[in-house]
C-alpha positions as a printed NumPy array, in Angstrom:
array([[ 46.29 ,  -9.933,  -7.344],
       [ 48.29 , -12.039,  -9.862],
       [ 46.69 , -12.257, -13.308],
       [ 46.416, -16.073, -13.153],
       [ 44.715, -15.924,  -9.747],
       [ 42.279, -13.336, -11.043],
       [ 41.506, -15.47 , -14.109],
       [ 40.899, -18.585, -12.009],
       [ 38.731, -16.586,  -9.601],
       [ 36.481, -15.286, -12.39 ],
       [ 36.192, -18.72 , -13.961],
       [ 35.089, -20.134, -10.614],
       [ 32.81 , -17.151, -10.07 ],
       [ 31.122, -17.693, -13.44 ],
       [ 30.031, -21.171, -12.351],
       [ 28.446, -19.816,  -9.196],
       [ 26.895, -16.975, -11.195],
       [ 25.325, -19.503, -13.572],
       [ 23.805, -21.36 , -10.612],
       [ 22.513, -18.045,  -9.268],
       [ 20.893, -17.067, -12.59 ],
       [ 19.312, -20.497, -13.019],
       [ 17.852, -20.293,  -9.518],
       [ 16.304, -16.919, -10.348],
       [ 14.868, -18.315, -13.588],
       [ 13.426, -21.334, -11.786],
       [ 11.58 , -19.171,  -9.297],
       [ 10.28 , -16.667, -11.857],
       [  9.019, -19.529, -14.008],
       [  7.039, -20.811, -11.034],
       [  5.522, -17.4  , -10.324],
       [  4.366, -16.718, -13.86 ],
       [  3.19 , -20.189, -14.864],
       [ -0.311, -19.758, -16.255],
       [ -0.55 , -16.118, -15.166],
       [ -0.625, -12.903, -17.188],
       [  2.471, -10.679, -17.002],
       [  2.62 ,  -8.093, -14.217],
       [  1.17 ,  -4.63 , -14.662],
       [  3.135,  -1.711, -13.285],
       [  0.947,   1.293, -12.545],
       [  1.049,   3.992,  -9.847],
       [  4.83 ,   3.857, -10.058],
       [  5.643,   6.522,  -7.451],
       [  3.299,   5.003,  -4.869],
       [  4.674,   1.527,  -5.437],
       [  8.321,   2.575,  -5.284],
       [  7.67 ,   4.58 ,  -2.117],
       [  6.005,   1.565,  -0.476],
       [  8.935,  -0.666,  -1.434],
       [ 11.476,   1.806,  -0.042],
       [  9.609,   2.268,   3.247],
       [  8.848,  -1.376,   3.899],
       [ 11.651,  -3.332,   2.241],
       [ 14.649,  -1.029,   2.457],
       [ 13.8  ,   1.161,   5.463],
       [ 12.541,  -1.927,   7.347],
       [  9.439,  -0.136,   8.708],
       [  7.477,  -3.218,   9.722],
       [ 10.541,  -5.255,  10.676],
       [ 11.425,  -2.638,  13.285],
       [  7.972,  -2.725,  14.891],
       [  9.319,  -5.486,  17.14 ],
       [ 12.314,  -3.914,  18.844],
       [ 14.4  ,  -6.98 ,  19.725],
       [ 14.149,  -9.031,  16.508],
       [ 13.901,  -5.784,  14.547],
       [ 17.23 ,  -4.552,  15.896],
       [ 18.77 ,  -7.972,  15.242],
       [ 17.636,  -7.908,  11.622],
       [ 18.724,  -4.3  ,  11.151],
       [ 22.24 ,  -5.107,  12.389],
       [ 22.613,  -8.045,  10.014],
       [ 20.902,  -6.282,   7.113],
       [ 22.838,  -3.02 ,   7.37 ],
       [ 26.142,  -4.773,   8.009],
       [ 25.857,  -7.143,   5.056],
       [ 24.598,  -4.415,   2.703],
       [ 27.515,  -2.11 ,   3.553],
       [ 30.009,  -4.959,   3.219],
       [ 28.532,  -5.967,  -0.136],
       [ 28.828,  -2.386,  -1.382],
       [ 32.377,  -2.195,  -0.036],
       [ 33.405,  -5.47 ,  -1.681],
       [ 31.908,  -4.279,  -4.966],
       [ 33.863,  -1.009,  -4.75 ],
       [ 37.1  ,  -2.911,  -4.103],
       [ 36.459,  -5.123,  -7.142],
       [ 35.749,  -2.056,  -9.298],
       [ 38.866,  -0.336,  -7.992],
       [ 41.171,  -3.309,  -8.662],
       [ 39.648,  -4.959, -11.712],
       [ 38.223,  -1.982, -13.598],
       [ 39.836,   1.32 , -12.611],
       [ 43.374,  -0.042, -12.367],
       [ 43.074,  -2.153, -15.532],
       [ 41.33 ,   0.347, -17.817],
       [ 42.222,   3.736, -16.318],
       [ 45.544,   2.88 , -14.621],
       [ 44.53 ,   4.609, -11.404],
       [ 42.631,   3.954,  -8.183],
       [ 39.745,   5.781,  -6.522],
       [ 40.132,   4.15 ,  -3.103],
       [ 42.919,   6.468,  -1.983],
       [ 43.667,   9.144,   0.599],
       [ 41.22 ,  10.179,   3.293],
       [ 38.351,   8.515,   1.461],
       [ 40.133,   5.171,   1.739],
       [ 40.737,   5.663,   5.475],
       [ 37.052,   6.302,   6.144],
       [ 36.187,   3.438,   3.775],
       [ 38.287,   1.02 ,   5.844],
       [ 36.837,   2.333,   9.097],
       [ 33.217,   1.967,   8.002],
       [ 33.736,  -1.511,   6.564],
       [ 35.295,  -2.679,   9.815],
       [ 32.506,  -1.057,  11.85 ],
       [ 29.67 ,  -2.537,   9.833],
       [ 31.291,  -5.938,   9.755],
       [ 31.325,  -5.839,  13.538],
       [ 27.679,  -4.715,  13.531],
       [ 26.76 ,  -7.692,  11.363],
       [ 28.563, -10.094,  13.698],
       [ 26.636,  -8.724,  16.695],
       [ 23.375,  -9.221,  14.769],
       [ 24.346, -12.792,  13.859],
       [ 25.216, -13.639,  17.461],
       [ 21.804, -12.319,  18.585],
       [ 20.13 , -14.406,  15.853],
       [ 21.99 , -17.548,  16.939],
       [ 21.068, -16.869,  20.577],
       [ 17.37 , -16.475,  19.683],
       [ 17.28 , -19.725,  17.737],
       [ 19.346, -21.878,  20.088],
       [ 18.706, -20.52 ,  23.593],
       [ 15.756, -18.098,  23.957],
       [ 13.667, -19.881,  21.28 ],
       [ 10.615, -17.576,  21.046],
       [  7.316, -19.276,  20.126],
       [  6.556, -20.048,  16.485],
       [ 10.112, -19.368,  15.308],
       [ 11.176, -22.539,  13.499],
       [ 14.857, -23.162,  12.813],
       [ 15.401, -24.802,   9.441],
       [ 18.48 , -25.991,   7.587],
       [ 18.344, -22.682,   5.715],
       [ 18.725, -20.775,   8.973],
       [ 21.675, -22.875,  10.145],
       [ 23.355, -22.556,   6.75 ],
       [ 22.836, -18.794,   6.42 ],
       [ 23.906, -17.856,   9.943],
       [ 26.937, -20.169,   9.844],
       [ 28.161, -19.077,   6.419],
       [ 27.728, -15.368,   7.15 ],
       [ 29.543, -15.648,  10.474],
       [ 32.462, -17.598,   8.981],
       [ 32.748, -15.15 ,   6.069],
       [ 32.965, -12.21 ,   8.477],
       [ 35.409, -13.872,  10.853],
       [ 37.731, -15.064,   8.066],
       [ 37.553, -11.598,   6.551],
       [ 38.841, -10.039,   9.768],
       [ 41.499, -12.752,  10.085],
       [ 42.777, -12.047,   6.558],
       [ 42.809,  -8.329,   7.278],
       [ 44.754,  -8.903,  10.494],
       [ 47.332, -11.056,   8.707],
       [ 47.82 ,  -8.411,   5.987],
       [ 48.24 ,  -5.608,   8.523],
       [ 50.628,  -7.676,  10.656],
       [ 52.841,  -8.417,   7.642],
       [ 52.716,  -5.037,   5.825],
       [ 52.505,  -2.632,   8.832],
       [ 50.826,   0.212,   6.899],
       [ 50.706,   3.584,   8.68 ],
       [ 46.927,   3.709,   8.318],
       [ 46.425,   0.311,  10.02 ],
       [ 44.553,   1.722,  13.087],
       [ 41.748,   2.923,  10.777],
       [ 40.921,  -0.749,  10.182],
       [ 40.369,  -0.981,  13.915],
       [ 39.062,  -4.553,  14.088],
       [ 41.681,  -5.975,  11.737],
       [ 44.321,  -3.946,  13.58 ],
       [ 43.407,  -5.586,  16.887],
       [ 43.612,  -8.982,  15.21 ],
       [ 47.066,  -8.05 ,  13.876],
       [ 48.236,  -7.01 ,  17.351],
       [ 46.913, -10.288,  18.766],
       [ 48.754, -12.329,  16.13 ],
       [ 51.982, -10.43 ,  16.774],
       [ 51.703, -10.779,  20.56 ],
       [ 51.327, -14.543,  20.193],
       [ 54.234, -14.827,  17.78 ],
       [ 52.03 , -16.124,  14.986],
       [ 53.277, -13.834,  12.221],
       [ 55.595, -16.384,  10.628],
       [ 56.4  , -17.645,   7.142],
       [ 53.887, -20.407,   7.715],
       [ 51.21 , -17.75 ,   8.248],
       [ 52.262, -16.042,   5.026],
       [ 51.999, -19.362,   3.174],
       [ 48.629, -20.039,   4.808],
       [ 47.151, -16.742,   3.62 ],
       [ 46.389, -17.743,  -0.029],
       [ 44.479, -20.835,   1.098],
       [ 42.511, -18.723,   3.577],
       [ 41.786, -16.184,   0.834],
       [ 40.43 , -18.868,  -1.494],
       [ 38.337, -20.38 ,   1.285],
       [ 36.874, -16.958,   2.085],
       [ 36.206, -16.139,  -1.577],
       [ 34.548, -19.475,  -2.401],
       [ 32.418, -19.268,   0.739],
       [ 31.265, -15.799,  -0.364],
       [ 30.484, -17.152,  -3.855],
       [ 28.516, -20.012,  -2.283],
       [ 26.536, -17.555,  -0.175],
       [ 25.574, -15.476,  -3.204],
       [ 24.811, -18.503,  -5.404],
       [ 22.621, -19.978,  -2.648],
       [ 20.314, -16.959,  -2.535],
       [ 17.706, -18.329,  -5.009],
       [ 17.722, -21.716,  -3.252],
       [ 17.271, -20.563,   0.358],
       [ 15.156, -18.103,   2.334],
       [ 17.868, -15.546,   1.552],
       [ 15.863, -14.961,  -1.601],
       [ 13.616, -12.725,   0.469],
       [ 16.176,  -9.972,  -0.175],
       [ 14.643,  -9.925,  -3.669],
       [ 11.08 , -11.087,  -3.048],
       [ 10.436,  -8.663,  -0.171],
       [ 10.984,  -5.467,  -2.186],
       [  9.272,  -7.042,  -5.214],
       [  6.267,  -8.008,  -3.125],
       [  6.065,  -4.48 ,  -1.729],
       [  6.445,  -3.106,  -5.244],
       [  3.703,  -5.178,  -6.864],
       [  1.267,  -5.636,  -3.98 ],
       [ -2.318,  -4.655,  -4.743],
       [ -3.219,  -1.03 ,  -4.076],
       [ -6.772,  -1.722,  -2.93 ],
       [ -7.917,  -0.169,   0.353],
       [ -7.009,  -2.355,   3.324],
       [-10.633,  -3.292,   3.853],
       [-11.401,  -4.331,   0.28 ],
       [-11.238,  -7.92 ,  -0.899],
       [-10.514,  -8.76 ,  -4.513],
       [-13.42 ,  -9.211,  -6.915],
       [-13.059, -12.43 ,  -8.923],
       [-15.738, -11.257, -11.357],
       [-18.108,  -8.362, -12.003],
       [-21.707,  -9.52 , -11.64 ],
       [-22.901,  -6.679, -13.859],
       [-20.811,  -7.96 , -16.756],
       [-21.997, -11.526, -16.218],
       [-25.642, -10.413, -16.158],
       [-25.151,  -8.357, -19.315],
       [-23.483, -11.216, -21.191],
       [-25.797, -13.936, -19.891],
       [-22.779, -16.161, -19.379],
       [-21.908, -17.252, -15.862],
       [-19.121, -19.642, -16.812],
       [-16.438, -18.143, -14.585],
       [-13.96 , -19.854, -12.279],
       [-14.189, -18.623,  -8.716],
       [-11.735, -19.346,  -5.949],
       [ -8.417, -21.127,  -5.667],
       [ -8.158, -24.89 ,  -5.3  ],
       [ -4.629, -25.257,  -6.668],
       [ -1.45 , -23.208,  -6.662],
       [ -1.984, -22.311, -10.322],
       [ -5.301, -20.671,  -9.366],
       [ -3.498, -17.99 ,  -7.385],
       [ -2.225, -14.892,  -9.162],
       [  1.455, -14.522,  -9.985],
       [  1.759, -11.881,  -7.283],
       [  0.221, -14.142,  -4.66 ],
       [  2.767, -16.826,  -5.534],
       [  5.539, -14.259,  -5.248],
       [  4.213, -13.265,  -1.826],
       [  4.165, -16.911,  -0.665],
       [  7.843, -17.091,  -1.571],
       [  8.539, -13.916,   0.424],
       [  7.795, -15.603,   3.755],
       [ 10.809, -15.644,   6.081],
       [  9.212, -17.915,   8.721],
       [  9.541, -15.189,  11.343],
       [  6.355, -16.358,  13.08 ],
       [  4.953, -12.887,  13.731],
       [  1.689, -13.626,  11.93 ],
       [  1.079, -16.831,  13.865],
       [  1.929, -15.19 ,  17.191],
       [ -0.726, -12.537,  16.524],
       [ -3.383, -14.922,  15.181],
       [ -6.476, -15.407,  17.384],
       [ -7.298, -18.684,  15.633],
       [ -3.878, -20.047,  16.57 ],
       [ -4.255, -18.795,  20.136],
       [ -7.619, -20.555,  20.315],
       [ -6.031, -23.866,  19.369],
       [ -7.541, -24.253,  15.902],
       [ -5.728, -25.868,  12.986],
       [ -4.865, -22.492,  11.494],
       [ -1.372, -21.052,  11.698],
       [ -0.949, -18.252,   9.121],
       [  2.783, -18.847,   8.795],
       [  2.476, -22.583,   8.258],
       [ -0.389, -22.047,   5.816],
       [  1.797, -19.794,   3.659],
       [  4.739, -22.187,   3.943],
       [  2.572, -25.106,   2.813],
       [  1.436, -23.103,  -0.202],
       [  5.038, -22.188,  -0.99 ],
       [  6.28 , -25.76 ,  -0.638],
       [  3.492, -27.022,  -2.908],
       [  4.389, -24.321,  -5.412],
       [  7.933, -25.68 ,  -5.727],
       [  7.095, -29.375,  -5.502],
       [  8.36 , -31.114,  -8.628],
       [  5.634, -33.744,  -8.958],
       [  2.489, -31.665,  -9.542],
       [  0.305, -33.145, -12.261],
       [ -2.835, -31.438, -10.901],
       [ -1.566, -27.868, -10.861],
       [ -0.559, -28.205,  -7.223],
       [ -3.908, -28.881,  -5.577],
       [ -3.902, -27.576,  -2.028],
       [ -7.483, -27.297,  -0.679],
       [ -8.517, -30.578,   0.861],
       [ -4.938, -31.821,   0.607],
       [ -2.114, -29.904,   2.215],
       [ -4.629, -27.306,   3.436],
       [ -7.414, -28.607,   5.649],
       [-10.697, -26.696,   5.077],
       [-10.976, -26.293,   8.863],
       [ -7.87 , -24.098,   8.722],
       [ -9.656, -21.761,   6.341],
       [-12.932, -21.654,   8.272],
       [-11.06 , -20.853,  11.506],
       [ -9.854, -17.499,  10.15 ],
       [-11.589, -14.461,  11.662],
       [-10.216, -12.154,   8.917],
       [ -9.049,  -9.877,  11.747],
       [ -6.023,  -8.847,   9.673],
       [ -3.589,  -9.266,  12.556],
       [ -1.418, -11.522,  10.392],
       [ -1.312,  -9.01 ,   7.543],
       [ -0.619,  -6.165,   9.944],
       [  2.287,  -8.015,  11.536],
       [  3.906,  -9.412,   8.382],
       [  7.16 ,  -7.516,   7.7  ],
       [  7.162,  -8.527,   4.013],
       [  3.508,  -7.538,   3.334],
       [  2.009, -10.968,   2.639],
       [ -1.803, -10.773,   2.394],
       [ -2.9  , -13.972,   4.106],
       [ -6.567, -12.906,   4.059],
       [ -6.715, -12.731,   0.261],
       [ -5.35 , -16.266,  -0.036],
       [ -7.695, -17.649,   2.623],
       [-10.785, -16.056,   1.104],
       [ -9.788, -17.295,  -2.36 ],
       [ -9.676, -20.85 ,  -1.007],
       [-12.971, -20.319,   0.835],
       [-14.525, -19.233,  -2.459],
       [-13.527, -22.555,  -3.956],
       [-15.171, -24.445,  -1.103],
       [-18.361, -22.399,  -1.53 ],
       [-18.375, -23.034,  -5.286],
       [-18.014, -26.764,  -4.611],
       [-20.816, -26.669,  -2.034],
       [-18.522, -27.977,   0.713],
       [-20.336, -26.351,   3.625],
       [-21.645, -27.528,   6.963],
       [-25.161, -26.791,   8.128],
       [-24.254, -23.565,   9.955],
       [-22.767, -21.993,   6.852],
       [-25.613, -23.237,   4.648],
       [-28.195, -21.781,   7.039],
       [-26.367, -18.452,   7.029],
       [-26.452, -18.194,   3.234],
       [-30.051, -19.414,   3.129],
       [-31.098, -16.703,   5.572],
       [-29.323, -14.024,   3.548],
       [-31.058, -15.213,   0.375],
       [-34.526, -15.684,   1.848],
       [-34.99 , -12.926,   4.43 ],
       [-32.017, -10.611,   3.786],
       [-30.482, -11.011,   7.254],
       [-28.211, -13.627,   8.838],
       [-30.517, -14.132,  11.836],
       [-33.246, -15.674,   9.683],
       [-35.87 , -13.36 ,  11.16 ],
       [-38.702, -11.768,   9.145],
       [-37.958,  -8.615,   7.194],
       [-41.18 ,  -7.183,   8.606],
       [-39.607,  -7.232,  12.085],
       [-36.625,  -5.062,  11.14 ],
       [-38.102,  -1.925,  12.746],
       [-39.424,  -3.472,  15.961],
       [-36.37 ,  -2.204,  17.85 ],
       [-37.64 ,   1.353,  17.318],
       [-41.118,   0.881,  18.779],
       [-42.099,   3.986,  20.723],
       [-39.042,   6.011,  19.647],
       [-40.678,   7.965,  16.809],
       [-37.916,   7.1  ,  14.352],
       [-38.727,   8.286,  10.832],
       [-38.018,   6.293,   7.7  ],
       [-36.78 ,   7.877,   4.501],
       [-40.261,   7.528,   3.05 ],
       [-41.794,   9.359,   5.977],
       [-39.066,  12.004,   6.043],
       [-37.564,  12.451,   2.563],
       [-35.407,  15.384,   3.724],
       [-32.613,  14.24 ,   6.016],
       [-28.912,  14.912,   6.572],
       [-27.894,  11.513,   7.886],
       [-29.043,   8.035,   6.96 ],
       [-28.754,   5.958,  10.111],
       [-27.855,   2.435,   9.012],
       [-28.987,   0.252,  11.908],
       [-27.531,  -3.011,  10.61 ],
       [-28.788,  -6.528,  11.157],
       [-27.386,  -6.891,  14.686],
       [-28.743,  -3.495,  15.696],
       [-32.166,  -4.397,  14.328],
       [-32.601,  -8.023,  15.383],
       [-30.242,  -8.896,  18.24 ],
       [-31.859,  -7.976,  21.591],
       [-28.532,  -6.965,  23.177],
       [-27.572,  -4.69 ,  20.305],
       [-31.037,  -3.215,  19.955],
       [-30.078,  -1.321,  23.131],
       [-27.199,   0.24 ,  21.2  ],
       [-29.578,   1.294,  18.404],
       [-31.909,   2.902,  20.916],
       [-28.937,   4.665,  22.521],
       [-27.945,   6.026,  19.103],
       [-31.45 ,   7.41 ,  18.535],
       [-31.293,   9.126,  21.913],
       [-27.932,  10.672,  21.009],
       [-29.046,  11.82 ,  17.566],
       [-32.188,  13.434,  18.938],
       [-30.308,  15.101,  21.787],
       [-27.923,  16.637,  19.23 ],
       [-30.803,  17.685,  16.951],
       [-29.434,  15.678,  14.034],
       [-31.857,  15.395,  11.144],
       [-31.743,  11.665,  10.439],
       [-33.836,   8.894,   8.977],
       [-33.6  ,   5.134,   8.557],
       [-34.408,   2.847,   5.643],
       [-36.798,   0.849,   7.775],
       [-37.925,  -2.346,   6.1  ],
       [-36.025,  -1.339,   2.962],
       [-32.779,  -1.926,   4.85 ],
       [-31.289,  -5.31 ,   4.012],
       [-28.024,  -6.982,   4.937],
       [-25.108,  -5.601,   2.935],
       [-23.79 ,  -9.176,   2.863],
       [-20.324,  -8.389,   4.144],
       [-20.541, -11.699,   5.956],
       [-21.289, -13.522,   2.689],
       [-18.201, -12.076,   1.028],
       [-15.931, -13.046,   3.932],
       [-17.447, -16.511,   3.896],
       [-16.602, -16.764,   0.184],
       [-20.016, -16.263,  -1.444],
       [-19.095, -13.478,  -3.85 ],
       [-22.255, -13.579,  -5.972],
       [-24.58 , -12.982,  -3.02 ],
       [-22.429, -10.074,  -1.884],
       [-22.306,  -8.368,  -5.267],
       [-26.042,  -8.742,  -5.809],
       [-26.692,  -7.139,  -2.438],
       [-24.255,  -4.333,  -3.215],
       [-25.934,  -3.545,  -6.538],
       [-29.414,  -3.586,  -4.958],
       [-28.495,  -1.374,  -2.01 ],
       [-26.578,   1.131,  -4.13 ],
       [-29.787,   1.669,  -6.097],
       [-31.734,   2.193,  -2.864],
       [-29.2  ,   4.779,  -1.688],
       [-29.397,   6.581,  -5.034],
       [-33.215,   6.487,  -4.92 ],
       [-33.224,   8.438,  -1.649],
       [-30.268,  10.662,  -2.538],
       [-28.21 ,   9.455,   0.41 ],
       [-25.117,  11.573,   1.049],
       [-23.968,  10.43 ,   4.5  ],
       [-24.372,   7.   ,   6.078],
       [-23.944,   6.555,   9.84 ],
       [-23.399,   3.022,  11.129],
       [-22.555,   1.484,  14.491],
       [-21.14 ,  -1.683,  12.925],
       [-17.459,  -1.557,  11.855],
       [-18.131,  -4.371,   9.372],
       [-20.833,  -2.326,   7.655],
       [-18.631,   0.769,   7.926],
       [-15.758,  -1.   ,   6.182],
       [-17.985,  -2.51 ,   3.496],
       [-19.705,   0.756,   2.581],
       [-16.476,   2.748,   2.725],
       [-14.044,   0.407,   0.982],
       [-16.033,  -2.125,  -1.052],
       [-19.298,  -0.581,  -2.223],
       [-17.627,   2.209,  -4.279],
       [-16.553,  -0.51 ,  -6.744],
       [-20.256,  -1.131,  -7.37 ],
       [-21.344,   2.463,  -7.826],
       [-21.715,   3.771,  -4.264],
       [-21.201,   7.528,  -4.013],
       [-21.731,   8.634,  -0.435],
       [-19.738,   9.297,   2.706],
       [-19.655,   6.802,   5.565],
       [-19.005,   7.516,   9.218],
       [-18.745,   5.163,  12.157],
       [-20.812,   6.055,  15.19 ],
       [-17.713,   6.55 ,  17.351],
       [-16.428,   9.166,  14.901],
       [-19.834,  10.849,  14.676],
       [-20.379,  10.968,  18.444],
       [-16.857,  12.321,  19.013],
       [-17.605,  15.169,  16.587],
       [-20.912,  15.939,  18.29 ],
       [-19.175,  16.172,  21.668],
       [-16.322,  18.277,  20.303],
       [-18.711,  20.7  ,  18.573],
       [-20.797,  21.116,  21.709],
       [-23.94 ,  19.609,  20.197],
       [-23.993,  16.997,  22.955],
       [-24.053,  18.092,  26.577],
       [-23.12 ,  15.273,  28.94 ],
       [-23.464,  14.858,  32.66 ],
       [-20.278,  13.792,  34.405],
       [-19.83 ,  10.078,  34.924],
       [-18.956,   8.697,  38.322],
       [-15.401,   7.53 ,  38.87 ],
       [-14.887,   4.346,  36.86 ],
       [-12.129,   2.273,  35.331],
       [-12.757,   1.592,  31.654],
       [-10.787,  -0.486,  29.186],
       [-11.481,  -0.235,  25.482],
       [-11.334,  -3.088,  22.978],
       [-10.405,  -1.951,  19.461],
       [-12.665,  -3.724,  16.929],
       [-10.6  ,  -5.162,  14.089],
       [-12.701,  -3.67 ,  11.305],
       [-12.606,  -0.22 ,  12.878],
       [ -8.939,  -0.208,  13.888],
       [ -6.671,  -2.405,  11.792],
       [ -8.897,  -2.181,   8.725],
       [ -9.674,   1.535,   8.828],
       [ -7.16 ,   3.112,  11.182],
       [ -9.68 ,   4.576,  13.632],
       [ -8.33 ,   4.362,  17.171],
       [ -8.731,   7.806,  18.678],
       [-12.441,   8.652,  18.362],
       [-13.605,   6.052,  20.924],
       [-10.891,   7.16 ,  23.333],
       [-11.836,  10.824,  22.884],
       [-15.392,   9.899,  23.825],
       [-14.251,   8.038,  26.939],
       [-12.077,  10.994,  27.931],
       [-15.142,  13.283,  27.642],
       [-17.242,  11.21 ,  30.044],
       [-15.744,  12.672,  33.194],
       [-13.426,  11.239,  35.864],
       [-12.816,   8.046,  33.936],
       [ -9.568,   6.092,  34.163],
       [ -8.834,   4.487,  30.803],
       [ -6.626,   1.436,  31.152],
       [ -5.269,   0.037,  27.907],
       [ -5.024,  -3.695,  27.47 ],
       [ -1.539,  -5.021,  26.65 ],
       [ -2.752,  -5.651,  23.107],
       [ -4.467,  -2.487,  21.928],
       [ -4.632,  -0.164,  18.935],
       [ -3.063,  -1.898,  15.912],
       [ -2.076,  -4.881,  18.039],
       [ -5.598,  -5.404,  19.393],
       [ -6.64 ,  -9.034,  19.793],
       [ -9.754, -10.128,  17.904],
       [-12.994, -11.013,  19.741],
       [-13.379, -14.08 ,  17.492],
       [-16.518, -13.08 ,  15.577],
       [-15.092, -11.879,  12.259],
       [-14.788, -13.762,   8.996],
       [-18.35 , -15.09 ,   9.535],
       [-17.146, -17.081,  12.571],
       [-19.973, -15.57 ,  14.603],
       [-22.425, -17.673,  12.601],
       [-20.934, -21.162,  12.756],
       [-19.088, -23.39 ,  15.18 ],
       [-15.308, -23.343,  15.009],
       [-13.38 , -26.292,  16.398],
       [-11.061, -24.737,  18.98 ],
       [ -9.476, -25.637,  22.295],
       [-10.371, -22.321,  23.905],
       [-12.78 , -19.705,  22.625],
       [-11.112, -16.558,  21.37 ],
       [-13.613, -14.296,  23.153],
       [-12.652, -15.891,  26.484],
       [ -8.96 , -15.234,  25.822],
       [ -9.666, -11.563,  25.134],
       [-12.084, -11.135,  28.042],
       [ -9.573, -12.653,  30.459],
       [ -7.018, -10.151,  29.19 ],
       [ -9.449,  -7.369,  30.091],
       [-10.125,  -8.941,  33.505],
       [ -6.462,  -8.553,  34.424],
       [ -6.986,  -4.766,  34.501],
       [ -9.961,  -5.055,  36.906],
       [-12.096,  -2.529,  34.993],
       [-15.675,  -1.569,  35.813],
       [-16.485,  -1.403,  32.103],
       [-15.226,  -3.196,  29.021],
       [-16.156,  -0.79 ,  26.245],
       [-16.188,  -1.495,  22.54 ],
       [-17.684,  -0.104,  19.353],
       [-18.914,  -3.148,  17.442],
       [-22.121,  -5.176,  17.874],
       [-20.325,  -8.464,  17.35 ],
       [-17.601,  -7.627,  19.884],
       [-20.365,  -6.682,  22.342],
       [-22.139, -10.005,  21.832],
       [-18.932, -12.021,  22.091],
       [-17.909, -10.318,  25.336],
       [-21.369, -10.641,  26.847],
       [-21.087, -14.366,  26.143],
       [-17.606, -14.478,  27.689],
       [-18.745, -12.57 ,  30.781],
       [-21.54 , -15.091,  31.281],
       [-19.232, -18.059,  30.788],
       [-16.689, -16.671,  33.254],
       [-19.371, -15.552,  35.733],
       [-18.134, -11.961,  35.477],
       [-21.282, -10.05 ,  34.494],
       [-21.579,  -8.409,  37.912],
       [-17.926,  -7.429,  37.992],
       [-17.489,  -6.055,  34.463],
       [-20.163,  -4.337,  32.415],
       [-19.856,  -4.761,  28.635],
       [-20.95 ,  -1.55 ,  26.93 ],
       [-20.942,  -0.043,  23.487],
       [-19.46 ,   3.428,  23.325],
       [-22.905,   4.819,  22.415],
       [-24.468,   3.361,  25.552],
       [-21.881,   5.094,  27.74 ],
       [-22.747,   8.419,  26.13 ],
       [-26.529,   7.935,  26.118],
       [-26.489,   7.183,  29.855],
       [-25.074,  10.653,  30.505],
       [-27.665,  12.584,  28.522],
       [-30.28 ,  14.619,  30.367]])
């Protein structure tokens, strides 16, 4: 390259570089406005998570078709970027300062081959991307100006690159030309058409400058387009919270507030500036892929909530120039009904390839609404019941043990020595349908000679539902009270049939002093069967489908225990629903939605029950009291109670005991 050309190129490049740096500064300034600087702990764990998710594309590749498309573009552009950088180092550093080259010999031949191959790979990926956005158009995949710009610029850069290579090979005829197999074919095509003329030689410099400037534009545009996710995605994975999946953030510590006597603390997020710097970074990581919205039960039910559009609205507000109020979002760009429609099923978080935690943001905004008292009657009644009678049903505490009448169930006071504390839960104690599950559990425990006891009237709601609703104070007070009860009776192992209670005790109560093991009843029953402590009669031939409860599966990774139980029942045919395991579709009860009316076009429980109906099972089994209630309601609505029995996993087992 002539010295003058090189000088002009670097002068031009410096202008684009300045635009690139300013764009980075602008975004970082937005993230950190009013927030403390990031803390970087657990370095190995964080780096490993970033490598697996951002660089190895773990979650991107969960969806084979779009995952392959992204991998082709990603790998092709990364290899080409590395190759271009090596060429620049070879020409502008090694030759200038060391008077030699390192791109020589066999290494150079393989270098040319791999660059041509990965350029072709990138083009294939871009063609697939263009096809998806212009012809196949999958649901919830918006095409913005960013998408048109990025796909067009990348494709033109690659095509002009091959054209330049073909012209060079056609003019110079190097012996190694076939190693640049794509450029070589272009050269042969140009020669066969008689296009290798002096005019082509004169045209080459203009083509080179066009290609170079287009590449500079692409790089400089990164901080101004969704291309910035190449930085935000690994950074989001690097700095994401390391809490257990089932643990929400704690905006304050009630113990500290009680000790200080000062309760002047801001709770919740009403404006963009109320979110943490990392949350703002995560909003900016969104690539508008639509996976979260496609998986969302609230969206499927026709509510106002679309996780993707919620995050995009927060991001757009974050970068809006005219924000004199800190970027207020709740009640403005975000309708409260969007927030109340969320079932906190975690499908959006599970699907997101860049690890955005939608649930954290939604609950933070719910907390603001609670603090402002912006609640309808259903939500107010729920919190009133929790405060007054320690259960969401609003029934007397004195009735908590009525489910056990005639079963000779001992309380911890009556039987101080026990191995297992059976936590019945509010649904298991008060809801007539789920009282059957509690009685089935007692039958199982007695058949296996398990030494267990219950808290009886000392059992109170753990207020998981209050925390998901956004009432943090009620939740923490309940946690502190119950932890003391567990310590009083020296509880070592808690058994619960409710995945919500299971998640709360396992992942959230340790923050408030809990020191005991927790087991879900599906896990416990599976162990009893495996150890031979439970002897079951063989079930008649049946077709069973199992619904994975969100708080058991996605939140806590337990998928196999219920299926092991079903397999042990005898000649049972287990048919999996299309959406099962991690991709299970919510029943619609989570996030406190069970307790208030959600404005929706079609109930989520009906959508899920109809999915089960397609398999024509005899039994729809689950392992959650709320899923059971929601499906019983759906079966009644769809007049399917005679065709499909809704059963908890414990009921299936108890029916086969002698």
